[in-house]
N, C-alpha and C positions, 0 to 999 in steps of 0.2 A: 689159243685160249690161255687164260690165267688159271693157275691151280694154287689155291690157298690152303695150306695144311695147318697154319697157325695164324690166328687173327691178331694177336698182340706180339710185338717183337721187343719192346722196351727201347727200340732205337730212337724214338722221338722224345724220350723222357727228359733230355737236356735242352729241348726247345728247337731241335733241328729235325728235318725230314729229308728223305731221299727223293730226288727228282727221277723221272723216267730213265735218265741216262746214268743213274747211280750217284750223281753229284749231290752233296749235302748242302742244304740251304736252311736259313732260319724259317720257322713256321710262320713268322709274320712277314715274310718277303712278299713283294708285290705279285710275283708269279704264283705263289701258293694261295694268296688272297683271290687271285683271278680264277684259278681252277676250283678253289673251294666255293666260290660264289656260283660257278657253273653247276657244281654239285647241289648247292642249295636250290637253284632254279629247277634242276631235275626233280628234286623231292617235291617242289611245289607243283610241277606238271603231274607228278604221280598222284597228288591229292586231287587235282582237277579231273584226272581220269576216273576217279570214283564217281563222278557226276556226268560222264559222257558215255556215249556208245556210238556204234556205226562208224561213219567216215571220220568224224572228229576224233574219236578214240583211236582209230587206226593211224591218223596223222600224228597224234600225240605219242603213240607207241614208237613211231619212227623217230620222232623228235627226241624222245628219251634216249634212244640208242645213239643218235647223233650227239647228244649232250655228253655221253660217255666218251665218244670219239673226240669231242672238243676238249674235254678234260685231259684226255691222253695226249692230245696235241700240245696243250699248254704246259703239261708237266714235263715235257721233253723239249728243251730249247732247240730251235732249228740249228742244225749243224751240217746240213747238206746230205745227211745219211738217208738213203732211200727206204730203209726198213721201218722208220718211224711212222706211226699212224698219224695222218694229217687230215684235217677237214679239207674237202675239195670244193672247187667251184661248182661241181655237179650237185652237191648237197645244197648250196646256196640257190642254184637254179631251180631245184625241186621246191624249195620254200617259196620262191617267187611265183612259180606256176600254181602252187596251192593258194597263195594269196590272191592271185588273179581270179582263180576259180571261185573262191569265197566272195570276192568283191562283186562278181557278177550277180550274186544272189542277194546282195544288200542294197538298200536305198542309200542315197547320198547322205552324208552327215550334215546336220543343220546346227550342231552344237558340239562342244566337247562332251565326253562321256565320263560319268562317275562310275567307279567300279561297283558292280552289283547287278541287280535284275534277276539273276538266278545264281544258285550256288556254283555251278560250273563257270559262269562268266566271272564271278567274283574271284574264284581261285585262278582262273586264267589271267586276270588282271594282276593278281599278286605275282604269279610266275613272270609276267611281262615286266613288272618293275624290278624283279630280282635279276632277270637277264639284262635289263638296262644297266643295272649296277655292275654286273659282270662285264658288259661292253665298255663301261667307263674304265674299269680296271685293266682290261685288255688293251685299250687305247693308251692308257698311261704307261703300261708295261712296254708297249711298242715304241712310244716316244721317249722312253728312258734309256734307250740304247740296247735294250734286251732284244734278242731275236724272237720274232713272232710271225707265224704264218699269216699273210695278209687275208687269206680266206677265212681264218678263224674270226677275225674282227668283222668281216662282211657277214658271216653266218650269224653272229650274235646280233648284229644290227637288223638283219632281215627277220630273225626269229621274233624279236619284240613286235615287229609289224604283224607277223603271222599270228601271234597270240592275241593281239588286239582284234584282228579281223575275226578270229575264231570266237572270241568272247562275244562279239556282235552276232555271229552266226548262231551260237547256242542260245542267245537271248531272242529266240524266235525270229531270226533274221533281222535283228535290230529293233523289232517292235517293242521289246521289253527293256531296251537300253534306258539307263537313268541319265537324263540329260542335265548338264550343268546349267544353272540359272544364275548368271552373273549378278552379284549384289542382292540376291533374293532375301537375305536375312539382315539387311541394314536397318 
């Protein structure tokens, strides 16, 4: 566990921050942007949880913990060291299983969905768009030559699908989804 005895260190006052392995990097680096966006997604999931209960809230609680794991994974570049915390394929598989379970409870889509319908769904869609941004940053980081755990990118990709399905689920199984009407306001 982490023990924080002091919240500010002044170490970042010059525009750099420490990665999980102790290396210093600019705060505007792609790696910091990626795990910072994961943190932003985690905060959005926390807001969504204010409007959920039962199974959806339990899933979101696990997701919030996973998002901290994902941030820890991204803040420590892969170096082959076994002690580093990494997202695992098992976490990705769990998301897939939950997506499949939710999908069984939903009618097929007949249109694209606009964010809304309920407060929980709207916040889940917001979290989904933030994790999509994190996914783009993780992908860019991986293709820039920086070491990235392949399961981290898979997790972000699957999580956005999960949040989409959960938004539909909390919208009364999709009955309260707000459907896009192409060209409706021409």
